[in-house]
C-alpha positions as CSV (number, residue, x, y, z in Angstrom):
1,X,115.4,128.4,-219.3
2,X,116.5,125.8,-216.9
3,X,113.8,126.9,-214.5
4,X,111.2,126.5,-217.2
5,X,112.3,122.9,-217.8
6,X,112.5,122.2,-214.1
7,X,108.9,123.5,-213.5
8,X,107.6,121.5,-216.5
9,X,109.2,118.3,-215.2
10,X,107.9,118.9,-211.7
11,X,104.3,119.6,-213.0
12,X,104.5,116.5,-215.2
13,X,105.7,114.4,-212.3
14,X,102.9,115.7,-210.0
15,X,100.3,115.1,-212.8
16,X,101.6,111.5,-213.3
17,X,101.4,110.8,-209.5
18,X,97.9,112.2,-209.4
19,X,96.9,110.1,-212.4
20,X,98.2,106.9,-210.7
21,X,96.6,107.7,-207.4
22,X,93.2,108.6,-208.8
23,X,93.2,105.6,-211.1
24,X,93.9,103.3,-208.2
25,X,91.3,105.0,-206.0
26,X,88.7,104.7,-208.8
27,X,89.4,101.0,-209.3
28,X,89.3,100.2,-205.6
29,X,86.1,102.2,-205.0
30,X,84.5,100.8,-208.2
31,X,83.7,104.2,-209.6
32,X,84.6,104.4,-213.3
33,X,83.7,108.1,-213.4
34,X,86.7,108.9,-211.1
35,X,89.2,107.1,-213.5
36,X,91.3,109.7,-215.3
37,X,91.5,107.4,-218.3
38,X,87.8,107.7,-218.6
39,X,87.8,111.5,-218.2
40,X,90.8,112.5,-220.2
41,X,91.7,109.4,-222.2
42,X,94.7,109.0,-224.4
43,X,95.0,112.8,-224.9
44,X,95.5,113.3,-221.2
45,X,98.2,110.6,-221.1
46,X,99.9,112.2,-224.1
47,X,99.8,115.6,-222.5
48,X,101.4,114.4,-219.3
49,X,104.0,112.5,-221.4
50,X,104.7,115.7,-223.4
51,X,105.2,117.8,-220.3
52,X,107.6,115.3,-218.8
53,X,109.4,114.8,-222.1
54,X,109.7,118.6,-222.5
55,X,111.2,119.0,-219.1
56,X,113.6,116.1,-219.3
57,X,114.7,116.9,-222.8
58,X,115.3,120.6,-221.9
59,X,117.2,119.8,-218.8
60,X,119.3,117.2,-220.6
61,X,120.1,119.7,-223.4
62,X,120.9,122.5,-220.9
63,X,123.3,120.3,-218.9
64,X,124.9,118.6,-221.9
65,X,128.7,118.5,-221.8
66,X,128.9,120.6,-224.9
67,X,127.7,124.2,-224.8
68,X,124.4,124.6,-226.6
69,X,122.7,127.9,-227.2
70,X,119.3,128.2,-225.6
71,X,117.3,128.1,-228.9
72,X,118.9,124.8,-229.7
73,X,118.1,123.5,-226.2
74,X,114.5,124.6,-226.7
75,X,114.3,122.8,-230.1
76,X,115.7,119.7,-228.4
77,X,113.1,120.0,-225.6
78,X,110.3,120.3,-228.2
79,X,111.5,117.3,-230.1
80,X,111.6,115.3,-226.9
81,X,108.0,116.4,-226.2
82,X,106.9,115.2,-229.6
83,X,108.7,111.9,-229.2
84,X,107.1,111.5,-225.8
85,X,103.6,112.0,-227.4
86,X,104.5,109.4,-230.0
87,X,105.7,106.9,-227.4
88,X,102.7,107.3,-225.2
89,X,100.3,106.7,-228.1
90,X,102.4,103.7,-229.2
91,X,102.4,102.2,-225.6
92,X,98.6,102.8,-225.2
93,X,98.0,101.1,-228.6
94,X,100.2,98.1,-227.5
95,X,98.4,97.8,-224.2
96,X,94.9,97.9,-225.8
97,X,95.9,95.4,-228.5
98,X,96.4,92.7,-225.8
């Protein structure tokens, strides 16, 4: 399962870097259609947050100092993904309120 969490974290990190580069490129070129926030919106942000949270939560549970069975580590990873979705939605709401 460690490999699954590592792949999820790597995919999430690559997606986050892609998001940042494409948003920067869209803003500098003046093309709103290229902006990932326009194309995917808050659901895209939440999906990337969930993938990163799943990977980080799973790796943290697998490498915890106490021995956890893999189903417990999987549950911890899924809880981390759900909390990441909540956090992304909260952060987006805070940034739009200003």
